[in-house]
Backbone as XML, in Angstrom:
<?xml version="1.0"?>
<chain id="A" units="angstrom">
  <residue number="1" name="MET">
    <atom name="N" x="5.158" y="6.213" z="-35.843"/>
    <atom name="CA" x="5.330" y="5.313" z="-34.109"/>
    <atom name="C" x="5.837" y="6.225" z="-33.247"/>
  </residue>
  <residue number="2" name="SER">
    <atom name="N" x="5.600" y="6.576" z="-32.357"/>
    <atom name="CA" x="5.450" y="7.478" z="-31.338"/>
    <atom name="C" x="6.900" y="6.989" z="-30.635"/>
  </residue>
  <residue number="3" name="VAL">
    <atom name="N" x="7.642" y="7.862" z="-30.162"/>
    <atom name="CA" x="8.793" y="7.700" z="-29.336"/>
    <atom name="C" x="8.618" y="7.392" z="-28.002"/>
  </residue>
  <residue number="4" name="ARG">
    <atom name="N" x="9.414" y="6.012" z="-27.370"/>
    <atom name="CA" x="9.034" y="5.674" z="-25.991"/>
    <atom name="C" x="9.854" y="6.417" z="-25.137"/>
  </residue>
  <residue number="5" name="PRO">
    <atom name="N" x="9.764" y="6.860" z="-24.106"/>
    <atom name="CA" x="10.682" y="7.713" z="-23.064"/>
    <atom name="C" x="11.610" y="7.067" z="-22.418"/>
  </residue>
  <residue number="6" name="GLU">
    <atom name="N" x="12.479" y="7.519" z="-22.067"/>
    <atom name="CA" x="13.758" y="6.679" z="-21.659"/>
    <atom name="C" x="13.678" y="6.535" z="-19.801"/>
  </residue>
  <residue number="7" name="THR">
    <atom name="N" x="12.639" y="7.580" z="-19.515"/>
    <atom name="CA" x="12.501" y="7.492" z="-17.754"/>
    <atom name="C" x="11.151" y="6.788" z="-17.765"/>
  </residue>
  <residue number="8" name="ALA">
    <atom name="N" x="10.796" y="6.255" z="-16.812"/>
    <atom name="CA" x="9.565" y="5.514" z="-16.439"/>
    <atom name="C" x="9.606" y="5.547" z="-14.565"/>
  </residue>
  <residue number="9" name="TYR">
    <atom name="N" x="8.563" y="5.664" z="-14.167"/>
    <atom name="CA" x="8.422" y="6.011" z="-12.551"/>
    <atom name="C" x="7.787" y="4.951" z="-11.821"/>
  </residue>
  <residue number="10" name="LYS">
    <atom name="N" x="8.190" y="4.289" z="-10.910"/>
    <atom name="CA" x="7.718" y="3.296" z="-9.984"/>
    <atom name="C" x="7.540" y="4.019" z="-8.345"/>
  </residue>
  <residue number="11" name="VAL">
    <atom name="N" x="5.925" y="3.811" z="-8.131"/>
    <atom name="CA" x="5.423" y="4.177" z="-6.937"/>
    <atom name="C" x="5.649" y="3.081" z="-5.793"/>
  </residue>
  <residue number="12" name="LEU">
    <atom name="N" x="6.382" y="3.671" z="-4.860"/>
    <atom name="CA" x="6.775" y="2.782" z="-3.518"/>
    <atom name="C" x="6.060" y="3.223" z="-2.210"/>
  </residue>
  <residue number="13" name="THR">
    <atom name="N" x="5.726" y="2.558" z="-1.565"/>
    <atom name="CA" x="5.073" y="2.525" z="-0.389"/>
    <atom name="C" x="6.562" y="2.759" z="0.735"/>
  </residue>
  <residue number="14" name="THR">
    <atom name="N" x="6.656" y="3.526" z="1.850"/>
    <atom name="CA" x="7.881" y="3.759" z="2.387"/>
    <atom name="C" x="8.721" y="1.966" z="3.119"/>
  </residue>
  <residue number="15" name="PRO">
    <atom name="N" x="8.051" y="1.062" z="3.334"/>
    <atom name="CA" x="8.571" y="-0.391" z="3.540"/>
    <atom name="C" x="9.374" y="-0.693" z="1.748"/>
  </residue>
  <residue number="16" name="GLN">
    <atom name="N" x="8.473" y="-0.356" z="0.882"/>
    <atom name="CA" x="9.270" y="-0.820" z="-0.207"/>
    <atom name="C" x="10.815" y="0.098" z="-0.596"/>
  </residue>
  <residue number="17" name="MET">
    <atom name="N" x="10.278" y="1.606" z="-0.264"/>
    <atom name="CA" x="11.556" y="2.230" z="-1.074"/>
    <atom name="C" x="12.727" y="2.018" z="0.006"/>
  </residue>
  <residue number="18" name="ALA">
    <atom name="N" x="12.561" y="1.341" z="1.464"/>
    <atom name="CA" x="13.421" y="0.806" z="2.259"/>
    <atom name="C" x="14.306" y="-0.287" z="1.801"/>
  </residue>
  <residue number="19" name="GLU">
    <atom name="N" x="13.543" y="-1.385" z="1.237"/>
    <atom name="CA" x="13.927" y="-2.569" z="0.592"/>
    <atom name="C" x="14.784" y="-2.203" z="-0.307"/>
  </residue>
  <residue number="20" name="LEU">
    <atom name="N" x="14.293" y="-1.277" z="-1.305"/>
    <atom name="CA" x="15.232" y="-0.979" z="-2.517"/>
    <atom name="C" x="16.654" y="-0.354" z="-2.112"/>
  </residue>
  <residue number="21" name="LEU">
    <atom name="N" x="16.645" y="0.567" z="-0.630"/>
    <atom name="CA" x="17.938" y="1.128" z="-0.670"/>
    <atom name="C" x="18.692" y="0.583" z="0.057"/>
  </residue>
  <residue number="22" name="GLU">
    <atom name="N" x="18.098" y="-0.435" z="0.897"/>
    <atom name="CA" x="18.894" y="-1.701" z="1.730"/>
    <atom name="C" x="19.458" y="-2.555" z="1.011"/>
  </residue>
  <residue number="23" name="LEU">
    <atom name="N" x="18.562" y="-3.074" z="0.338"/>
    <atom name="CA" x="18.873" y="-4.808" z="-0.465"/>
    <atom name="C" x="19.528" y="-4.251" z="-2.053"/>
  </residue>
  <residue number="24" name="GLY">
    <atom name="N" x="19.317" y="-2.764" z="-2.516"/>
    <atom name="CA" x="19.967" y="-2.776" z="-3.685"/>
    <atom name="C" x="19.145" y="-3.472" z="-4.839"/>
  </residue>
  <residue number="25" name="SER">
    <atom name="N" x="17.802" y="-3.419" z="-4.731"/>
    <atom name="CA" x="16.750" y="-3.949" z="-5.628"/>
    <atom name="C" x="15.572" y="-4.341" z="-5.062"/>
  </residue>
  <residue number="26" name="PHE">
    <atom name="N" x="14.614" y="-4.110" z="-5.609"/>
    <atom name="CA" x="13.011" y="-4.633" z="-5.505"/>
    <atom name="C" x="12.386" y="-5.175" z="-6.339"/>
  </residue>
  <residue number="27" name="ALA">
    <atom name="N" x="12.045" y="-6.345" z="-5.449"/>
    <atom name="CA" x="11.429" y="-7.822" z="-6.220"/>
    <atom name="C" x="10.007" y="-7.294" z="-6.590"/>
  </residue>
  <residue number="28" name="GLY">
    <atom name="N" x="9.147" y="-6.406" z="-6.054"/>
    <atom name="CA" x="7.753" y="-5.679" z="-6.757"/>
    <atom name="C" x="6.973" y="-5.828" z="-5.513"/>
  </residue>
  <residue number="29" name="ALA">
    <atom name="N" x="6.139" y="-5.278" z="-5.479"/>
    <atom name="CA" x="4.790" y="-5.311" z="-4.681"/>
    <atom name="C" x="3.887" y="-6.624" z="-4.737"/>
  </residue>
  <residue number="30" name="LEU">
    <atom name="N" x="3.381" y="-6.834" z="-4.168"/>
    <atom name="CA" x="2.268" y="-8.008" z="-4.261"/>
    <atom name="C" x="1.605" y="-8.209" z="-5.746"/>
  </residue>
  <residue number="31" name="ILE">
    <atom name="N" x="0.895" y="-6.993" z="-6.293"/>
    <atom name="CA" x="0.644" y="-6.967" z="-7.499"/>
    <atom name="C" x="1.630" y="-7.545" z="-8.569"/>
  </residue>
  <residue number="32" name="ASP">
    <atom name="N" x="2.870" y="-6.599" z="-8.190"/>
    <atom name="CA" x="4.057" y="-7.079" z="-9.811"/>
    <atom name="C" x="4.127" y="-8.600" z="-8.975"/>
  </residue>
  <residue number="33" name="LEU">
    <atom name="N" x="4.382" y="-8.951" z="-8.327"/>
    <atom name="CA" x="4.556" y="-10.376" z="-7.674"/>
    <atom name="C" x="3.723" y="-11.536" z="-8.677"/>
  </residue>
  <residue number="34" name="VAL">
    <atom name="N" x="2.609" y="-11.147" z="-8.360"/>
    <atom name="CA" x="1.134" y="-11.711" z="-9.027"/>
    <atom name="C" x="1.305" y="-11.630" z="-10.431"/>
  </residue>
  <residue number="35" name="ASP">
    <atom name="N" x="1.787" y="-10.600" z="-11.102"/>
    <atom name="CA" x="1.553" y="-10.198" z="-12.578"/>
    <atom name="C" x="2.759" y="-10.975" z="-12.872"/>
  </residue>
  <residue number="36" name="GLY">
    <atom name="N" x="3.813" y="-10.874" z="-12.259"/>
    <atom name="CA" x="5.382" y="-11.704" z="-13.029"/>
    <atom name="C" x="6.325" y="-10.578" z="-13.637"/>
  </residue>
  <residue number="37" name="TYR">
    <atom name="N" x="5.607" y="-9.302" z="-13.008"/>
    <atom name="CA" x="6.900" y="-8.271" z="-13.437"/>
    <atom name="C" x="6.231" y="-7.006" z="-12.658"/>
  </residue>
  <residue number="38" name="VAL">
    <atom name="N" x="7.632" y="-5.963" z="-13.053"/>
    <atom name="CA" x="7.265" y="-4.937" z="-11.689"/>
    <atom name="C" x="6.554" y="-3.742" z="-12.647"/>
  </residue>
  <residue number="39" name="HIS">
    <atom name="N" x="5.926" y="-3.012" z="-12.091"/>
    <atom name="CA" x="4.606" y="-1.951" z="-12.975"/>
    <atom name="C" x="5.347" y="-1.192" z="-12.618"/>
  </residue>
  <residue number="40" name="LEU">
    <atom name="N" x="5.456" y="-0.439" z="-14.085"/>
    <atom name="CA" x="5.856" y="1.273" z="-14.412"/>
    <atom name="C" x="5.129" y="1.968" z="-14.724"/>
  </residue>
  <residue number="41" name="SER">
    <atom name="N" x="5.003" y="3.264" z="-14.920"/>
    <atom name="CA" x="4.419" y="4.061" z="-15.728"/>
    <atom name="C" x="5.143" y="5.383" z="-15.886"/>
  </residue>
  <residue number="42" name="THR">
    <atom name="N" x="4.902" y="5.908" z="-17.440"/>
    <atom name="CA" x="5.352" y="7.160" z="-18.062"/>
    <atom name="C" x="5.112" y="8.533" z="-17.077"/>
  </residue>
  <residue number="43" name="ALA">
    <atom name="N" x="5.811" y="9.621" z="-17.316"/>
    <atom name="CA" x="5.631" y="10.545" z="-16.670"/>
    <atom name="C" x="3.703" y="10.926" z="-17.008"/>
  </residue>
  <residue number="44" name="VAL">
    <atom name="N" x="3.654" y="10.898" z="-18.130"/>
    <atom name="CA" x="2.044" y="11.144" z="-18.612"/>
    <atom name="C" x="1.102" y="10.173" z="-17.671"/>
  </residue>
  <residue number="45" name="GLN">
    <atom name="N" x="1.749" y="9.040" z="-17.467"/>
    <atom name="CA" x="0.427" y="8.040" z="-16.843"/>
    <atom name="C" x="0.920" y="7.878" z="-15.227"/>
  </residue>
  <residue number="46" name="LEU">
    <atom name="N" x="1.460" y="8.475" z="-14.808"/>
    <atom name="CA" x="1.944" y="8.329" z="-13.154"/>
    <atom name="C" x="0.886" y="9.430" z="-12.422"/>
  </residue>
  <residue number="47" name="THR">
    <atom name="N" x="0.444" y="10.330" z="-12.531"/>
    <atom name="CA" x="-0.918" y="10.908" z="-12.191"/>
    <atom name="C" x="-1.997" y="9.728" z="-11.756"/>
  </residue>
  <residue number="48" name="GLU">
    <atom name="N" x="-2.184" y="9.584" z="-12.702"/>
    <atom name="CA" x="-3.565" y="8.682" z="-12.797"/>
    <atom name="C" x="-3.167" y="7.426" z="-12.287"/>
  </residue>
  <residue number="49" name="THR">
    <atom name="N" x="-2.025" y="6.792" z="-12.384"/>
    <atom name="CA" x="-1.856" y="5.693" z="-11.547"/>
    <atom name="C" x="-2.302" y="5.645" z="-9.933"/>
  </residue>
  <residue number="50" name="VAL">
    <atom name="N" x="-1.388" y="6.998" z="-9.863"/>
    <atom name="CA" x="-1.166" y="7.083" z="-8.220"/>
    <atom name="C" x="-2.799" y="7.210" z="-7.894"/>
  </residue>
  <residue number="51" name="ASP">
    <atom name="N" x="-3.045" y="8.143" z="-8.587"/>
    <atom name="CA" x="-5.300" y="8.174" z="-8.117"/>
    <atom name="C" x="-6.038" y="6.684" z="-8.258"/>
  </residue>
  <residue number="52" name="LYS">
    <atom name="N" x="-5.627" y="5.839" z="-9.180"/>
    <atom name="CA" x="-6.243" y="5.000" z="-9.518"/>
    <atom name="C" x="-6.021" y="3.671" z="-8.412"/>
  </residue>
  <residue number="53" name="HIS">
    <atom name="N" x="-4.629" y="3.568" z="-7.864"/>
    <atom name="CA" x="-3.662" y="2.447" z="-7.250"/>
    <atom name="C" x="-3.563" y="2.535" z="-6.100"/>
  </residue>
  <residue number="54" name="PHE">
    <atom name="N" x="-3.288" y="4.068" z="-5.499"/>
    <atom name="CA" x="-3.035" y="4.374" z="-4.318"/>
    <atom name="C" x="-3.582" y="5.375" z="-3.775"/>
  </residue>
  <residue number="55" name="ALA">
    <atom name="N" x="-5.079" y="5.832" z="-3.805"/>
    <atom name="CA" x="-5.861" y="7.005" z="-3.536"/>
    <atom name="C" x="-5.852" y="6.351" z="-1.819"/>
  </residue>
  <residue number="56" name="GLY">
    <atom name="N" x="-5.672" y="7.451" z="-1.124"/>
    <atom name="CA" x="-5.628" y="7.322" z="0.217"/>
    <atom name="C" x="-4.533" y="7.166" z="0.973"/>
  </residue>
  <residue number="57" name="GLN">
    <atom name="N" x="-3.683" y="6.867" z="0.237"/>
    <atom name="CA" x="-2.053" y="5.969" z="1.056"/>
    <atom name="C" x="-1.438" y="7.360" z="1.279"/>
  </residue>
  <residue number="58" name="VAL">
    <atom name="N" x="-0.160" y="7.546" z="2.067"/>
    <atom name="CA" x="0.042" y="8.419" z="2.200"/>
    <atom name="C" x="1.864" y="7.968" z="2.546"/>
  </residue>
  <residue number="59" name="ASP">
    <atom name="N" x="2.637" y="8.926" z="2.742"/>
    <atom name="CA" x="4.024" y="8.498" z="2.894"/>
    <atom name="C" x="4.254" y="7.342" z="1.403"/>
  </residue>
  <residue number="60" name="LEU">
    <atom name="N" x="4.288" y="8.095" z="0.235"/>
    <atom name="CA" x="4.708" y="7.448" z="-0.687"/>
    <atom name="C" x="5.763" y="7.784" z="-1.586"/>
  </residue>
  <residue number="61" name="PHE">
    <atom name="N" x="6.571" y="7.030" z="-2.072"/>
    <atom name="CA" x="7.920" y="7.712" z="-2.919"/>
    <atom name="C" x="7.734" y="7.428" z="-4.268"/>
  </residue>
  <residue number="62" name="VAL">
    <atom name="N" x="8.328" y="8.233" z="-5.210"/>
    <atom name="CA" x="8.383" y="7.959" z="-6.398"/>
    <atom name="C" x="9.825" y="7.798" z="-6.580"/>
  </residue>
  <residue number="63" name="ALA">
    <atom name="N" x="10.009" y="6.931" z="-7.604"/>
    <atom name="CA" x="11.251" y="6.369" z="-8.088"/>
    <atom name="C" x="11.414" y="6.534" z="-9.419"/>
  </residue>
  <residue number="64" name="ALA">
    <atom name="N" x="12.920" y="7.539" z="-10.073"/>
    <atom name="CA" x="12.781" y="7.547" z="-11.522"/>
    <atom name="C" x="13.645" y="6.624" z="-11.986"/>
  </residue>
  <residue number="65" name="VAL">
    <atom name="N" x="13.135" y="5.719" z="-13.100"/>
    <atom name="CA" x="14.121" y="4.964" z="-13.825"/>
    <atom name="C" x="14.688" y="4.872" z="-14.878"/>
  </residue>
  <residue number="66" name="ASP">
    <atom name="N" x="15.799" y="4.632" z="-15.186"/>
    <atom name="CA" x="16.308" y="4.750" z="-16.242"/>
    <atom name="C" x="16.247" y="3.698" z="-17.291"/>
  </residue>
  <residue number="67" name="LEU">
    <atom name="N" x="15.342" y="3.657" z="-17.982"/>
    <atom name="CA" x="15.041" y="1.950" z="-18.563"/>
    <atom name="C" x="16.195" y="1.483" z="-19.520"/>
  </residue>
  <residue number="68" name="SER">
    <atom name="N" x="16.840" y="2.162" z="-19.931"/>
    <atom name="CA" x="18.097" y="2.054" z="-21.184"/>
    <atom name="C" x="19.037" y="1.169" z="-19.828"/>
  </residue>
  <residue number="69" name="ARG">
    <atom name="N" x="18.940" y="1.504" z="-18.600"/>
    <atom name="CA" x="19.916" y="-0.197" z="-17.919"/>
    <atom name="C" x="19.318" y="-0.954" z="-17.589"/>
  </residue>
  <residue number="70" name="LEU">
    <atom name="N" x="18.322" y="-0.940" z="-18.164"/>
    <atom name="CA" x="17.630" y="-2.709" z="-18.058"/>
    <atom name="C" x="17.714" y="-3.636" z="-18.920"/>
  </residue>
  <residue number="71" name="GLY">
    <atom name="N" x="17.694" y="-3.383" z="-19.933"/>
    <atom name="CA" x="18.015" y="-3.795" z="-21.562"/>
    <atom name="C" x="16.966" y="-4.628" z="-21.655"/>
  </residue>
  <residue number="72" name="ASP">
    <atom name="N" x="17.068" y="-5.747" z="-22.092"/>
    <atom name="CA" x="15.718" y="-6.742" z="-22.317"/>
    <atom name="C" x="14.725" y="-7.240" z="-21.343"/>
  </residue>
  <residue number="73" name="ALA">
    <atom name="N" x="14.888" y="-6.848" z="-20.071"/>
    <atom name="CA" x="14.088" y="-6.781" z="-19.031"/>
    <atom name="C" x="12.992" y="-6.324" z="-19.233"/>
  </residue>
  <residue number="74" name="VAL">
    <atom name="N" x="12.845" y="-5.078" z="-20.090"/>
    <atom name="CA" x="11.806" y="-3.847" z="-20.184"/>
    <atom name="C" x="11.117" y="-4.528" z="-21.178"/>
  </residue>
  <residue number="75" name="ARG">
    <atom name="N" x="9.541" y="-4.465" z="-21.312"/>
    <atom name="CA" x="9.126" y="-4.726" z="-22.325"/>
    <atom name="C" x="7.630" y="-3.552" z="-22.174"/>
  </residue>
  <residue number="76" name="TRP">
    <atom name="N" x="7.100" y="-3.155" z="-22.999"/>
    <atom name="CA" x="6.042" y="-2.178" z="-23.490"/>
    <atom name="C" x="5.010" y="-2.983" z="-23.368"/>
  </residue>
  <residue number="77" name="GLU">
    <atom name="N" x="3.846" y="-3.218" z="-22.958"/>
    <atom name="CA" x="2.659" y="-3.976" z="-22.984"/>
    <atom name="C" x="1.367" y="-2.868" z="-22.607"/>
  </residue>
  <residue number="78" name="GLU">
    <atom name="N" x="0.243" y="-3.428" z="-23.235"/>
    <atom name="CA" x="-0.875" y="-2.860" z="-23.326"/>
    <atom name="C" x="-1.664" y="-2.967" z="-22.107"/>
  </residue>
  <residue number="79" name="SER">
    <atom name="N" x="-2.247" y="-1.918" z="-21.606"/>
    <atom name="CA" x="-3.087" y="-1.955" z="-20.052"/>
    <atom name="C" x="-4.102" y="-0.971" z="-20.210"/>
  </residue>
  <residue number="80" name="ARG">
    <atom name="N" x="-4.683" y="-0.345" z="-19.262"/>
    <atom name="CA" x="-5.180" y="0.768" z="-19.043"/>
    <atom name="C" x="-5.789" y="1.296" z="-20.477"/>
  </residue>
  <residue number="81" name="GLY">
    <atom name="N" x="-6.741" y="1.381" z="-20.573"/>
    <atom name="CA" x="-7.181" y="1.874" z="-21.863"/>
    <atom name="C" x="-6.687" y="1.790" z="-23.104"/>
  </residue>
  <residue number="82" name="GLY">
    <atom name="N" x="-5.496" y="0.809" z="-23.550"/>
    <atom name="CA" x="-5.127" y="0.614" z="-24.557"/>
    <atom name="C" x="-3.498" y="1.012" z="-24.495"/>
  </residue>
  <residue number="83" name="GLN">
    <atom name="N" x="-3.362" y="1.689" z="-23.111"/>
    <atom name="CA" x="-2.337" y="2.426" z="-23.581"/>
    <atom name="C" x="-0.739" y="1.592" z="-23.120"/>
  </residue>
  <residue number="84" name="LEU">
    <atom name="N" x="0.139" y="1.762" z="-23.592"/>
    <atom name="CA" x="1.153" y="0.923" z="-23.744"/>
    <atom name="C" x="2.058" y="1.486" z="-22.038"/>
  </residue>
  <residue number="85" name="PHE">
    <atom name="N" x="2.352" y="0.593" z="-21.710"/>
    <atom name="CA" x="3.140" y="0.699" z="-20.118"/>
    <atom name="C" x="4.273" y="-0.235" z="-20.087"/>
  </residue>
  <residue number="86" name="PRO">
    <atom name="N" x="5.431" y="0.681" z="-19.516"/>
    <atom name="CA" x="6.585" y="-0.002" z="-19.352"/>
    <atom name="C" x="6.550" y="-1.103" z="-17.946"/>
  </residue>
  <residue number="87" name="HIS">
    <atom name="N" x="7.005" y="-2.165" z="-18.369"/>
    <atom name="CA" x="6.759" y="-3.524" z="-17.622"/>
    <atom name="C" x="8.588" y="-4.007" z="-17.267"/>
  </residue>
  <residue number="88" name="ILE">
    <atom name="N" x="8.504" y="-4.417" z="-16.194"/>
    <atom name="CA" x="10.040" y="-4.992" z="-15.729"/>
    <atom name="C" x="9.879" y="-6.496" z="-15.579"/>
  </residue>
  <residue number="89" name="TYR">
    <atom name="N" x="10.516" y="-7.087" z="-16.474"/>
    <atom name="CA" x="10.562" y="-8.491" z="-15.890"/>
    <atom name="C" x="11.919" y="-9.003" z="-15.184"/>
  </residue>
  <residue number="90" name="ALA">
    <atom name="N" x="12.162" y="-8.665" z="-14.509"/>
    <atom name="CA" x="13.406" y="-8.555" z="-13.336"/>
    <atom name="C" x="13.074" y="-7.414" z="-12.142"/>
  </residue>
  <residue number="91" name="PRO">
    <atom name="N" x="13.711" y="-7.783" z="-11.304"/>
    <atom name="CA" x="13.731" y="-6.902" z="-9.924"/>
    <atom name="C" x="14.209" y="-5.474" z="-10.166"/>
  </residue>
  <residue number="92" name="LEU">
    <atom name="N" x="13.189" y="-4.631" z="-9.550"/>
    <atom name="CA" x="14.176" y="-3.323" z="-10.287"/>
    <atom name="C" x="15.569" y="-3.209" z="-9.389"/>
  </residue>
  <residue number="93" name="PRO">
    <atom name="N" x="16.632" y="-2.696" z="-10.060"/>
    <atom name="CA" x="18.007" y="-2.427" z="-9.292"/>
    <atom name="C" x="17.850" y="-0.934" z="-9.102"/>
  </residue>
  <residue number="94" name="LEU">
    <atom name="N" x="18.223" y="-0.612" z="-7.772"/>
    <atom name="CA" x="18.587" y="0.811" z="-7.622"/>
    <atom name="C" x="19.685" y="1.179" z="-8.632"/>
  </residue>
  <residue number="95" name="SER">
    <atom name="N" x="20.480" y="0.845" z="-9.143"/>
    <atom name="CA" x="21.285" y="1.188" z="-10.212"/>
    <atom name="C" x="20.703" y="1.519" z="-11.269"/>
  </residue>
  <residue number="96" name="ALA">
    <atom name="N" x="19.527" y="1.409" z="-11.373"/>
    <atom name="CA" x="18.497" y="1.913" z="-12.464"/>
    <atom name="C" x="17.624" y="2.998" z="-12.072"/>
  </residue>
  <residue number="97" name="VAL">
    <atom name="N" x="17.934" y="3.235" z="-10.702"/>
    <atom name="CA" x="17.003" y="5.024" z="-10.314"/>
    <atom name="C" x="17.908" y="5.873" z="-10.218"/>
  </residue>
  <residue number="98" name="THR">
    <atom name="N" x="17.378" y="6.664" z="-10.826"/>
    <atom name="CA" x="18.138" y="7.835" z="-11.068"/>
    <atom name="C" x="17.715" y="9.092" z="-10.145"/>
  </residue>
  <residue number="99" name="ALA">
    <atom name="N" x="16.525" y="9.062" z="-9.452"/>
    <atom name="CA" x="15.827" y="9.917" z="-8.639"/>
    <atom name="C" x="14.921" y="9.186" z="-7.677"/>
  </residue>
  <residue number="100" name="HIS">
    <atom name="N" x="14.906" y="9.581" z="-6.629"/>
    <atom name="CA" x="13.700" y="9.128" z="-5.940"/>
    <atom name="C" x="13.401" y="10.380" z="-5.077"/>
  </residue>
  <residue number="101" name="GLY">
    <atom name="N" x="12.187" y="10.354" z="-4.440"/>
    <atom name="CA" x="11.695" y="11.051" z="-3.229"/>
    <atom name="C" x="10.012" y="11.377" z="-2.893"/>
  </residue>
  <residue number="102" name="LEU">
    <atom name="N" x="9.892" y="11.645" z="-1.908"/>
    <atom name="CA" x="8.662" y="11.170" z="-1.428"/>
    <atom name="C" x="7.552" y="11.972" z="-2.421"/>
  </residue>
  <residue number="103" name="LEU">
    <atom name="N" x="6.515" y="11.299" z="-2.734"/>
    <atom name="CA" x="5.634" y="11.747" z="-3.678"/>
    <atom name="C" x="4.892" y="13.195" z="-3.327"/>
  </residue>
  <residue number="104" name="GLN">
    <atom name="N" x="5.208" y="13.844" z="-4.323"/>
    <atom name="CA" x="4.356" y="15.263" z="-3.929"/>
    <atom name="C" x="3.225" y="15.570" z="-5.227"/>
  </residue>
  <residue number="105" name="ARG">
    <atom name="N" x="2.476" y="16.654" z="-4.969"/>
    <atom name="CA" x="1.552" y="17.428" z="-6.353"/>
    <atom name="C" x="1.656" y="18.698" z="-6.378"/>
  </residue>
  <residue number="106" name="ASP">
    <atom name="N" x="1.715" y="19.102" z="-7.219"/>
    <atom name="CA" x="1.750" y="20.345" z="-7.477"/>
    <atom name="C" x="0.351" y="21.165" z="-7.577"/>
  </residue>
  <residue number="107" name="GLY">
    <atom name="N" x="-0.189" y="22.344" z="-7.886"/>
    <atom name="CA" x="-1.396" y="23.055" z="-7.132"/>
    <atom name="C" x="-2.811" y="22.314" z="-8.012"/>
  </residue>
  <residue number="108" name="ASP">
    <atom name="N" x="-2.537" y="21.845" z="-9.124"/>
    <atom name="CA" x="-3.384" y="20.984" z="-9.990"/>
    <atom name="C" x="-3.680" y="19.619" z="-9.541"/>
  </residue>
  <residue number="109" name="GLY">
    <atom name="N" x="-2.682" y="18.797" z="-8.988"/>
    <atom name="CA" x="-3.055" y="17.820" z="-8.167"/>
    <atom name="C" x="-2.205" y="16.775" z="-8.613"/>
  </residue>
  <residue number="110" name="SER">
    <atom name="N" x="-1.228" y="17.099" z="-9.844"/>
    <atom name="CA" x="-0.672" y="16.283" z="-10.859"/>
    <atom name="C" x="0.864" y="16.318" z="-9.957"/>
  </residue>
  <residue number="111" name="VAL">
    <atom name="N" x="1.081" y="14.493" z="-10.158"/>
    <atom name="CA" x="2.570" y="14.316" z="-8.988"/>
    <atom name="C" x="3.530" y="14.765" z="-9.871"/>
  </residue>
  <residue number="112" name="LEU">
    <atom name="N" x="4.428" y="15.418" z="-8.664"/>
    <atom name="CA" x="5.720" y="15.755" z="-9.657"/>
    <atom name="C" x="6.611" y="14.762" z="-9.624"/>
  </residue>
  <residue number="113" name="LEU">
    <atom name="N" x="7.538" y="15.141" z="-10.704"/>
    <atom name="CA" x="8.454" y="14.204" z="-10.949"/>
    <atom name="C" x="9.736" y="14.141" z="-10.053"/>
  </residue>
  <residue number="114" name="PRO">
    <atom name="N" x="10.306" y="13.306" z="-9.403"/>
    <atom name="CA" x="11.413" y="13.172" z="-9.028"/>
    <atom name="C" x="12.821" y="13.940" z="-9.323"/>
  </residue>
  <residue number="115" name="GLY">
    <atom name="N" x="13.129" y="14.974" z="-8.759"/>
    <atom name="CA" x="14.430" y="15.167" z="-9.596"/>
    <atom name="C" x="14.123" y="16.241" z="-10.449"/>
  </residue>
  <residue number="116" name="ALA">
    <atom name="N" x="13.259" y="16.625" z="-10.624"/>
    <atom name="CA" x="12.711" y="17.560" z="-11.559"/>
    <atom name="C" x="12.733" y="19.107" z="-11.085"/>
  </residue>
</chain>
């Protein structure tokens, strides 16, 4: 059995990032609200998530989320290609965000992790 990472990542639009910072929590994007949980990605999954779900969008942010601060609200569930993704069955609290910043890419196109 593989070890699950303690940090996952949420991609946010500028208004969503503002909501998280101003209100201290983020209930979710439309897809999160429809699905009933906040979608996150691991570091390994992040670039593919951005390329698939946020193609062509600008002014995006990436928030690093400490999953240990979310307790039982985190569930690892099968999704794209059978991979396990972390999902939060609660709003994302700012208190669980350890770093955030504008989405940036390195020379090969990979999304850079905030705070790295």
